[in-house]
C-alpha positions as CSV (number, residue, x, y, z in Angstrom):
1,X,2.1,21.8,-16.4
2,X,4.0,18.5,-16.8
3,X,4.3,18.2,-13.0
4,X,0.7,19.0,-12.5
5,X,-0.4,16.5,-15.1
6,X,1.9,13.8,-13.5
7,X,0.4,14.6,-10.1
8,X,-3.2,14.3,-11.3
9,X,-2.5,11.0,-13.1
10,X,-0.7,9.6,-10.0
11,X,-3.6,10.7,-7.7
12,X,-6.1,9.1,-10.1
13,X,-4.1,5.9,-10.2
14,X,-4.0,5.8,-6.4
15,X,-7.7,6.3,-6.1
16,X,-8.4,3.5,-8.6
17,X,-6.2,1.1,-6.6
18,X,-7.9,2.3,-3.4
19,X,-11.3,1.4,-4.8
20,X,-10.0,-2.0,-6.1
21,X,-8.5,-2.8,-2.7
22,X,-11.8,-1.8,-1.0
23,X,-13.6,-4.2,-3.3
24,X,-11.6,-7.0,-1.6
25,X,-12.4,-5.7,1.9
26,X,-8.9,-4.3,2.5
27,X,-7.5,-0.8,2.8
28,X,-5.8,0.6,-0.2
29,X,-2.6,2.8,-0.6
30,X,-4.2,6.1,0.4
31,X,-5.7,4.6,3.6
32,X,-2.4,2.9,4.5
33,X,-0.5,6.1,4.0
34,X,-2.9,8.2,6.0
35,X,-2.7,5.7,8.9
36,X,1.1,6.3,9.1
37,X,0.5,9.9,10.2
38,X,-0.4,8.5,13.6
39,X,0.1,4.7,13.7
40,X,3.5,2.9,13.5
41,X,4.7,3.0,9.9
42,X,5.4,-0.2,8.0
43,X,8.8,1.2,7.0
44,X,10.3,4.0,9.0
45,X,13.5,3.8,6.9
46,X,11.6,4.5,3.8
47,X,9.8,7.6,5.3
48,X,13.2,9.0,6.3
49,X,14.5,8.2,2.8
50,X,11.6,10.2,1.4
51,X,12.4,13.1,3.6
52,X,16.0,12.9,2.4
53,X,14.7,13.5,-1.2
54,X,12.8,16.5,0.0
55,X,15.9,17.9,1.6
56,X,17.7,18.3,-1.7
57,X,15.6,21.5,-2.3
58,X,16.4,22.9,1.2
59,X,19.3,24.9,2.5
60,X,21.6,23.4,5.0
61,X,20.0,25.3,7.8
62,X,16.6,24.1,6.8
63,X,17.8,20.5,6.5
64,X,19.1,20.6,10.1
65,X,15.8,22.0,11.3
66,X,13.8,19.5,9.4
67,X,15.8,16.6,10.7
68,X,15.6,17.9,14.3
69,X,11.8,18.3,14.0
70,X,11.3,14.8,12.6
71,X,13.4,13.2,15.3
72,X,11.7,15.2,18.0
73,X,8.2,14.2,16.7
74,X,9.3,10.5,16.7
75,X,10.6,10.8,20.3
76,X,7.2,12.2,21.3
77,X,5.4,9.3,19.6
78,X,7.7,6.8,21.3
79,X,7.1,8.3,24.7
80,X,3.3,8.3,24.2
81,X,3.3,4.7,23.0
82,X,5.5,3.7,25.9
83,X,3.2,5.5,28.4
84,X,0.1,3.8,26.8
85,X,2.0,0.5,26.7
86,X,1.4,0.1,22.9
87,X,3.4,-2.7,21.4
88,X,4.7,-2.2,17.9
89,X,4.4,-5.7,16.3
90,X,4.0,-4.9,12.6
91,X,6.1,-2.0,11.5
92,X,8.7,0.4,12.9
93,X,8.5,2.5,16.0
94,X,9.8,5.5,14.1
95,X,9.1,7.3,10.9
96,X,6.0,9.4,11.7
97,X,8.2,12.4,12.3
98,X,9.6,12.3,8.8
99,X,6.1,12.1,7.3
100,X,4.9,15.0,9.4
101,X,7.9,17.1,8.1
102,X,7.1,16.3,4.5
103,X,3.4,17.1,4.9
104,X,4.4,20.3,6.8
105,X,6.6,21.5,3.9
106,X,3.7,20.8,1.5
107,X,1.6,23.3,3.6
108,X,4.5,25.8,3.7
109,X,4.9,25.6,-0.1
110,X,1.2,26.4,-0.7
111,X,0.8,29.1,2.0
112,X,4.3,30.7,2.3
113,X,6.0,30.3,-1.0
114,X,5.4,31.9,-4.4
115,X,6.6,31.4,-8.0
116,X,9.6,29.3,-8.7
117,X,10.3,28.7,-5.0
118,X,6.8,27.2,-4.5
119,X,7.2,25.0,-7.6
120,X,10.7,23.8,-6.5
121,X,9.5,23.0,-2.9
122,X,6.4,21.2,-4.2
123,X,8.6,19.1,-6.5
124,X,10.7,18.0,-3.5
125,X,7.5,17.2,-1.5
126,X,6.2,15.3,-4.6
127,X,9.3,13.2,-4.9
128,X,9.2,12.3,-1.2
129,X,5.5,11.3,-1.3
130,X,5.8,9.5,-4.6
131,X,8.6,7.3,-3.2
132,X,6.5,6.3,-0.2
133,X,3.3,6.0,-2.2
134,X,5.1,3.7,-4.6
135,X,5.7,1.3,-1.8
136,X,2.0,1.4,-0.8
137,X,0.9,1.1,-4.5
138,X,3.2,-2.0,-4.9
139,X,1.6,-3.7,-1.8
140,X,-1.9,-3.1,-3.3
141,X,-0.8,-4.4,-6.7
142,X,0.5,-7.6,-5.1
143,X,-2.9,-8.0,-3.4
144,X,-4.7,-7.6,-6.7
145,X,-2.5,-10.2,-8.4
146,X,-3.1,-12.8,-5.7
147,X,-6.9,-12.2,-5.9
148,X,-7.4,-12.0,-9.6
149,X,-4.9,-14.6,-10.9
150,X,-5.9,-18.0,-9.3
151,X,-3.5,-20.0,-11.6
152,X,0.3,-19.4,-11.9
153,X,2.9,-20.2,-14.6
154,X,5.7,-21.5,-12.3
155,X,6.0,-24.8,-14.1
156,X,6.7,-23.0,-17.3
157,X,9.5,-20.8,-15.9
158,X,11.0,-23.7,-13.8
159,X,11.2,-25.7,-17.1
160,X,12.9,-22.8,-18.8
161,X,15.3,-22.5,-15.9
162,X,16.9,-25.8,-16.8
163,X,18.7,-24.1,-19.8
164,X,20.3,-21.7,-17.3
165,X,21.4,-24.5,-14.9
166,X,18.6,-24.1,-12.3
167,X,20.4,-21.0,-10.7
168,X,17.8,-20.6,-8.0
169,X,18.4,-24.1,-6.7
170,X,22.2,-23.6,-6.8
171,X,22.0,-20.2,-5.1
172,X,19.6,-21.6,-2.5
173,X,22.1,-24.2,-1.4
174,X,24.9,-21.6,-1.3
175,X,22.9,-19.2,0.9
176,X,22.0,-22.1,3.2
177,X,25.7,-23.0,3.5
178,X,26.6,-19.4,4.5
179,X,24.4,-19.8,7.6
180,X,22.6,-16.9,9.4
181,X,25.2,-14.3,8.7
182,X,24.9,-14.5,4.9
183,X,21.2,-14.7,5.1
184,X,20.9,-11.6,7.3
185,X,23.1,-9.6,5.0
186,X,21.3,-10.5,1.9
187,X,17.9,-10.0,3.6
188,X,18.9,-6.5,4.6
189,X,20.1,-5.7,1.1
190,X,16.9,-7.1,-0.4
191,X,14.4,-5.2,1.8
192,X,16.3,-1.8,1.9
193,X,16.6,-1.5,-1.9
194,X,14.6,1.8,-1.9
195,X,16.9,3.3,0.7
196,X,20.0,2.5,-1.4
197,X,18.2,4.2,-4.3
198,X,17.7,7.3,-2.3
199,X,21.4,7.4,-1.4
200,X,22.3,7.4,-5.1
201,X,19.5,9.8,-6.0
202,X,20.6,12.2,-3.2
203,X,24.1,12.4,-4.7
204,X,22.6,13.0,-8.2
205,X,20.4,15.8,-6.8
206,X,23.0,17.3,-4.5
207,X,23.1,20.6,-6.5
208,X,19.4,21.2,-6.7
209,X,19.3,23.6,-3.7
210,X,22.1,25.7,-5.4
211,X,20.9,25.6,-9.0
212,X,17.2,25.8,-7.9
213,X,16.2,23.3,-10.6
214,X,16.1,19.5,-11.0
215,X,18.2,17.7,-13.6
216,X,16.4,16.4,-16.6
217,X,16.9,12.7,-15.6
218,X,17.7,11.0,-12.3
219,X,17.3,7.7,-10.6
220,X,14.0,8.4,-8.9
221,X,12.2,8.7,-12.2
222,X,13.5,5.3,-13.4
223,X,12.7,3.8,-10.0
224,X,9.1,5.0,-10.0
225,X,8.4,4.0,-13.7
226,X,9.7,0.5,-13.1
227,X,7.4,0.1,-10.1
228,X,4.5,1.5,-12.2
229,X,4.9,-0.7,-15.3
230,X,6.3,-3.9,-13.8
231,X,3.1,-5.0,-11.9
232,X,1.1,-4.9,-15.1
233,X,3.3,-7.7,-16.4
234,X,2.5,-9.7,-13.2
235,X,-1.1,-9.7,-14.3
236,X,-0.2,-11.2,-17.7
237,X,2.5,-13.7,-16.4
238,X,1.6,-14.6,-12.8
239,X,4.5,-16.5,-11.0
240,X,5.0,-17.0,-7.3
241,X,8.6,-18.2,-7.2
242,X,10.3,-21.5,-6.4
243,X,10.2,-21.1,-2.6
244,X,6.4,-21.3,-2.8
245,X,5.8,-23.4,-5.9
246,X,8.5,-26.0,-5.1
247,X,9.0,-26.1,-1.3
248,X,7.1,-26.6,2.0
249,X,6.5,-22.8,2.1
250,X,3.8,-23.3,-0.5
251,X,1.9,-25.8,1.7
252,X,-0.5,-28.1,-0.2
253,X,-0.5,-25.7,-3.1
254,X,3.2,-26.5,-4.0
255,X,3.8,-28.8,-7.0
256,X,6.4,-30.6,-4.9
257,X,8.8,-30.1,-2.0
258,X,12.1,-29.9,-4.0
259,X,13.7,-26.4,-3.5
260,X,16.6,-26.0,-3.1
261,X,17.9,-29.6,-3.0
262,X,16.4,-31.2,-6.1
263,X,15.7,-29.4,-9.4
264,X,12.2,-30.2,-10.8
265,X,12.0,-32.9,-13.5
266,X,11.4,-31.9,-17.1
267,X,7.7,-32.5,-17.7
268,X,5.0,-30.9,-19.9
269,X,4.3,-27.7,-17.9
270,X,0.8,-26.5,-17.1
271,X,-0.9,-23.8,-15.1
272,X,-1.2,-24.7,-11.5
273,X,-3.8,-23.3,-9.0
274,X,-2.4,-21.4,-6.0
275,X,-3.8,-19.6,-2.9
276,X,-5.3,-16.1,-2.8
277,X,-2.6,-14.8,-0.5
278,X,0.8,-15.2,-2.2
279,X,1.7,-12.4,-4.6
280,X,2.3,-13.3,-8.3
281,X,5.3,-10.9,-8.4
282,X,8.2,-12.8,-10.1
283,X,8.0,-12.1,-13.8
284,X,10.0,-9.9,-14.4
285,X,12.1,-9.5,-11.3
286,X,11.6,-5.9,-10.3
287,X,14.3,-6.2,-7.6
288,X,16.7,-7.0,-10.4
289,X,15.4,-4.1,-12.4
290,X,15.7,-1.7,-9.5
291,X,19.2,-2.9,-8.6
292,X,20.2,-2.6,-12.2
293,X,19.0,1.0,-12.2
294,X,20.9,1.8,-9.0
295,X,24.1,0.3,-10.6
296,X,23.7,2.4,-13.8
297,X,23.1,5.7,-12.0
298,X,25.9,5.1,-9.5
299,X,28.5,4.9,-12.4
300,X,28.9,8.7,-12.4
301,X,29.5,9.0,-8.7
302,X,32.7,8.7,-6.6
303,X,34.5,5.4,-6.2
304,X,32.7,4.5,-3.0
305,X,29.3,5.0,-4.6
306,X,30.3,2.9,-7.6
307,X,31.5,0.1,-5.3
308,X,28.2,0.3,-3.4
309,X,26.1,0.2,-6.5
310,X,28.1,-2.9,-7.7
311,X,27.7,-4.6,-4.4
312,X,24.0,-3.9,-4.2
313,X,23.4,-5.3,-7.7
314,X,25.4,-8.5,-6.9
315,X,23.8,-9.0,-3.5
316,X,20.3,-8.4,-4.8
317,X,20.8,-11.0,-7.5
318,X,22.1,-13.4,-4.9
319,X,19.2,-12.7,-2.6
320,X,16.5,-13.0,-5.2
321,X,17.8,-16.4,-6.2
322,X,19.1,-17.6,-2.9
323,X,15.9,-17.0,-1.0
324,X,13.9,-18.7,-3.7
325,X,11.9,-15.6,-4.6
326,X,12.8,-15.8,-8.3
327,X,13.9,-18.1,-11.1
328,X,16.9,-17.3,-13.2
329,X,14.6,-16.5,-16.2
330,X,13.0,-13.8,-14.1
331,X,16.3,-12.1,-13.6
332,X,17.1,-12.1,-17.4
333,X,13.7,-10.5,-18.1
334,X,14.2,-8.0,-15.2
335,X,17.6,-6.9,-16.6
336,X,16.2,-6.3,-20.1
337,X,13.1,-4.5,-18.6
338,X,15.3,-2.1,-16.6
339,X,17.6,-1.2,-19.5
340,X,14.6,-0.6,-21.8
341,X,12.8,1.7,-19.3
342,X,16.1,3.6,-18.6
343,X,16.7,4.0,-22.3
344,X,13.2,5.4,-22.8
345,X,13.4,7.9,-20.0
346,X,16.9,9.1,-21.1
347,X,15.6,9.5,-24.6
348,X,12.6,11.4,-23.3
349,X,14.9,13.7,-21.3
350,X,17.3,14.4,-24.1
351,X,14.9,14.3,-27.0
352,X,14.0,11.3,-29.1
353,X,16.2,10.5,-32.1
354,X,16.8,7.4,-34.2
355,X,19.3,5.8,-31.9
356,X,17.1,6.1,-28.9
357,X,14.0,4.8,-30.7
358,X,16.0,1.9,-32.1
359,X,17.4,1.0,-28.6
360,X,14.0,1.1,-26.9
361,X,12.4,-0.9,-29.8
362,X,15.1,-3.5,-29.5
363,X,14.7,-3.8,-25.7
364,X,11.0,-4.1,-26.0
365,X,11.1,-6.7,-28.7
366,X,13.6,-8.8,-26.7
367,X,11.5,-8.5,-23.5
368,X,8.3,-9.7,-25.2
369,X,10.2,-12.4,-27.1
370,X,11.4,-13.7,-23.7
371,X,7.9,-13.8,-22.3
372,X,6.5,-15.6,-25.3
373,X,9.3,-18.2,-25.3
374,X,8.8,-18.8,-21.6
375,X,5.1,-19.4,-22.1
376,X,5.0,-21.4,-25.3
377,X,8.4,-23.0,-25.8
378,X,9.6,-24.1,-22.3
379,X,9.8,-27.8,-23.1
380,X,11.6,-27.4,-26.4
381,X,14.0,-25.0,-24.7
382,X,14.7,-27.5,-21.8
383,X,15.3,-30.3,-24.2
384,X,18.1,-28.3,-26.0
385,X,19.8,-26.4,-23.2
386,X,23.1,-25.9,-25.1
387,X,21.2,-24.1,-27.8
388,X,18.6,-22.0,-25.9
389,X,20.8,-21.3,-22.8
390,X,23.3,-19.3,-24.8
391,X,20.5,-17.8,-26.8
392,X,18.9,-16.4,-23.7
393,X,22.1,-14.9,-22.4
394,X,22.9,-13.6,-25.9
395,X,19.5,-11.9,-26.1
396,X,20.1,-10.2,-22.7
397,X,23.7,-9.3,-23.7
398,X,22.5,-7.7,-26.9
399,X,20.4,-5.3,-25.0
400,X,23.2,-4.5,-22.5
401,X,25.6,-4.0,-25.4
402,X,23.2,-1.8,-27.3
403,X,22.5,0.3,-24.2
404,X,26.2,0.9,-23.5
405,X,27.1,1.7,-27.1
406,X,24.2,4.0,-27.6
407,X,24.4,5.9,-24.3
408,X,28.1,6.4,-24.8
409,X,27.4,8.3,-28.0
410,X,25.0,10.5,-26.1
411,X,27.7,11.6,-23.6
412,X,29.1,15.0,-24.4
413,X,32.5,14.7,-25.9
414,X,35.2,17.0,-24.7
415,X,37.0,18.4,-27.7
416,X,40.8,18.3,-27.5
417,X,42.4,21.7,-27.3
418,X,44.9,22.0,-30.2
419,X,48.0,23.7,-29.2
420,X,49.7,25.9,-31.9
421,X,52.9,24.5,-33.2
422,X,56.0,26.4,-32.1
423,X,57.3,28.8,-34.8
424,X,61.0,28.9,-35.5
425,X,63.0,31.8,-34.1
426,X,63.8,34.4,-36.7
427,X,67.4,34.5,-37.8
């Protein structure tokens, strides 16, 4: 019943977003997803990542068959497009096969499976489709933010960033100095974040096919909830980022052409109008939140997975700042946001208690305190950087420390086996 309810809610949410997008004369998430059955998909890697999530419920024989069918369908699509001289200019030339396999298993689950096997297969299909739908939903959310929020709060966040040392300006100059190699590496890390999440999630779900059940908590849940809740904050705190608000990328809408060479001066900030195209998707930084979730869930994996999770977090932070997509204050809020969501989902999985409630309440209070201070105290904060800079870091650190301390208590403790003391030999 829980999965059915979640499915109905997700479908209703997608329908609402579809209607909202249609109101602006553009296709919504359902239409965009349906197009990828035939047309070149926007992200072929993501579709294959979704199929990988489905494969956790399959046997090894079924996995090889599914992969072969997906690749075969993609080869057919490539040959047809080549014969018809269709140029793929926006998207990937592959990925349709993976979507066909996922939809095919949905049909098999309904028509050829019964009982627990049907439920398990439908859960796998649901995870795959939710991952892909999350991307389409995010695109529609970004469209809505650009259309419904004509003014942005970039000047407020840029003023707050002075207390952190203007990290986006510093990182932007560092990335520029690394040349095209550093930029390409960071860009790949930035755009393939969902694929990295699937790698970690696949490791977490590796025993599903054997145990015939999903674990109570895994990375995909956190990833989807972050993507569902985060855009709602965009509507309350619209920010476009320094590369648009303070550089030539923003055109005549930019406040000045300063990024990344010259930090903006400390003035009284005000809302500034911006175009109806650029998404207001900076506060909080969801890329930081997702990378934090990947880092957390990779801690229980083998050494190579832990190293990969650490690299992805550091590289994502560098990309978000170095490309000018976010301010440092966005990253602080994104870190707190991720830990609060993760704590809430873990508490839901294990059962709510006082420690879980206290941790979620603390994270929520810190997150809203950050937003309020960014909006109403930016000038005061910038005028006293040696006071408010450490306070911002301390607020974030308090949530990190609270999460680590609380979740360690939740881990099952292995009781030491007491060995009986040796008895003296009888005389």
